[in-house]
C-alpha positions in Angstrom: 114.4 -60.4 190.8 111.8 -62.7 191.8 115.0 -65.3 190.6 117.5 -63.4 193.4 114.7 -63.4 196.1 114.1 -67.5 195.7 117.6 -68.0 195.5 118.0 -65.9 199.1 115.2 -67.9 200.3 117.3 -70.8 199.4 120.2 -69.6 200.9 118.4 -68.7 204.3 116.9 -72.6 204.4 120.7 -73.7 204.1 122.4 -71.1 206.6 120.5 -73.3 209.2 121.1 -76.7 207.6 123.5 -78.8 210.3 125.7 -80.6 207.4 127.4 -77.1 206.9 130.7 -76.1 209.1 130.5 -73.0 210.5 132.7 -71.4 208.4 130.9 -72.6 205.4 127.9 -70.9 207.1 129.6 -68.2 207.7 131.1 -67.7 204.0 127.6 -68.4 202.8 126.2 -65.4 205.6 128.6 -63.1 203.6 127.3 -64.0 200.5 123.9 -63.7 201.4 124.2 -60.3 203.3 126.3 -58.9 199.8 123.3 -59.6 197.5 120.2 -58.6 200.1 121.9 -55.5 200.1 122.4 -55.0 196.6 118.9 -55.6 195.9 117.8 -53.1 198.8 119.8 -50.5 196.9 118.2 -48.5 194.2 120.7 -49.1 191.6 121.5 -52.9 192.2 125.2 -53.4 191.0 124.3 -57.5 188.9 128.0 -58.0 188.6 128.1 -58.2 192.1 125.2 -60.0 192.6 126.2 -62.4 190.2 129.6 -63.2 191.8 128.0 -63.8 195.6 125.9 -66.0 193.7 128.6 -67.6 192.1 130.6 -68.0 195.1 127.7 -69.3 197.6 127.4 -71.8 194.8 131.0 -72.8 195.4 130.4 -73.0 199.1 128.0 -75.3 198.7 129.7 -77.7 195.8 132.6 -77.9 198.4 130.4 -78.4 201.4 128.2 -80.6 200.0 130.0 -81.7 196.3 128.6 -80.6 193.0 125.3 -82.7 192.7 124.1 -81.9 196.4 124.8 -78.0 195.6 122.6 -78.4 192.2 119.9 -80.1 194.1 119.6 -77.3 196.7 120.0 -75.0 194.1 118.2 -75.2 191.1 117.1 -71.6 191.1 120.8 -70.6 190.7 121.2 -72.7 187.9 118.1 -71.5 186.3 119.2 -67.8 187.1 122.8 -68.4 185.8 121.2 -69.3 182.8 119.2 -65.9 182.5 121.9 -63.7 183.4 
């Protein structure tokens, strides 16, 4: 859960990044809201969290390129190694 919270903090930071297009920001925000809702649930669905984080990674890869996405999202990469 701490790893997911750290990733959410990174997403929150990126939502304010000037380099993201408005479409990318809206997509990223939707994934962020989905993960937040699951984290608040008494029975979070890990598959939904994983899919939303995967989608967020793809949005960032498209916006910044794969290298930049990994630079901005090292916690996300680490999260996927363990889940």
